[in-house]
C-alpha positions in Angstrom: 35.2 54.0 -12.0 34.6 53.8 -8.3 31.1 53.5 -6.8 30.3 53.8 -3.1 27.1 52.6 -1.5 25.4 56.0 -1.9 26.3 56.6 -5.6 24.3 53.7 -7.1 20.8 53.0 -6.1 19.1 49.9 -7.5 15.4 50.0 -7.9 15.0 46.6 -9.6 17.1 43.5 -9.0 16.8 40.5 -11.3 17.8 37.2 -9.6 17.6 34.2 -11.8 17.4 31.0 -9.7 17.8 27.3 -10.2 17.0 26.8 -6.5 20.6 25.7 -5.8 22.8 26.7 -2.8 24.6 29.2 -5.0 21.3 30.7 -6.1 20.2 31.0 -2.4 23.4 33.0 -1.8 22.6 35.3 -4.7 19.1 35.8 -3.3 20.6 36.6 0.1 22.8 39.3 -1.4 19.8 40.7 -3.4 17.8 40.9 -0.2 20.6 42.8 1.5 20.7 45.3 -1.3 16.9 45.6 -1.6 16.6 46.2 2.1 19.0 49.2 1.9 17.7 50.6 -1.4 14.0 49.6 -1.3 14.4 47.8 -4.6 12.0 45.2 -6.0 13.5 41.7 -6.4 12.4 39.9 -9.6 12.9 36.2 -8.7 13.1 34.4 -12.0 13.2 30.7 -12.9 13.6 29.4 -16.5 12.3 26.0 -17.4 14.6 24.7 -20.1 13.1 23.0 -23.2 15.0 19.8 -22.6 13.1 16.7 -23.7 12.2 13.9 -21.4 13.0 10.7 -23.3 10.3 8.8 -21.5 7.5 11.1 -22.4 9.0 13.0 -25.4 7.6 16.1 -23.8 9.8 19.1 -23.1 10.2 20.5 -19.6 8.9 23.8 -20.7 5.6 22.3 -21.8 5.2 19.6 -19.2 2.4 20.7 -16.8 3.9 18.7 -13.9 7.3 20.4 -14.3 5.7 23.8 -14.7 3.5 23.4 -11.6 6.4 22.1 -9.5 8.7 25.0 -10.4 5.9 27.5 -10.0 5.2 26.2 -6.5 8.9 26.5 -5.7 8.9 30.1 -6.8 5.8 30.9 -4.8 7.3 29.2 -1.7 10.6 31.1 -2.2 8.6 34.4 -2.4 6.5 33.5 0.6 9.6 32.6 2.7 11.4 35.8 1.7 8.5 38.0 2.5 8.0 36.4 5.9 11.6 36.7 6.9 12.1 40.2 5.2 8.6 41.8 5.3 9.9 45.1 3.8 11.3 43.5 0.7 9.0 43.2 -2.3 9.6 40.0 -4.3 8.0 39.4 -7.7 8.3 35.8 -9.0 8.5 35.1 -12.7 8.5 31.7 -14.4 9.2 31.3 -18.0 10.2 28.6 -20.5 13.0 28.6 -23.0 16.7 28.8 -23.3 18.1 30.2 -20.0 20.4 33.0 -21.1 18.1 34.3 -23.8 15.1 34.2 -21.5 17.0 36.2 -18.8 18.1 38.7 -21.4 14.6 39.1 -22.8 13.1 39.6 -19.4 15.7 42.1 -18.3 15.2 44.2 -21.5 11.4 44.3 -21.0 11.0 44.5 -17.3 14.2 45.8 -15.7 
C-alpha cells in the first residue's frame, strides 16, 4: 500500500527516548511530522527495574534516578517547545520493562 504525505495524518506521536543521539534523531523526525500535521508528541522515558548492587534498590523505585530522568524529560520538553513553539510535547515517565511499558502506554493513550 502506498501512502503520500496527504493520505495519512498523525494526531499523536509516541517517541520513546533513552536520551541518546539516536533518540534525538527520532525526536527531530517526530517534530517535523508534528509541525506538518499538528500532532501531539508524547515523549516517553521508561526507567528499567534493574537493581543497583550497591544499594539493592531498583532504578524504577530509586528517587534519585526518578528525579534525574524526570528532570531530563522536562528539560527536553522545554527545549523542544522553545525551538518549536507550535509543537505540543507531553512528557511521560514510567517504570517497568521497556517494551511492555511502551506497549501499555500506546494502547491506553495513543
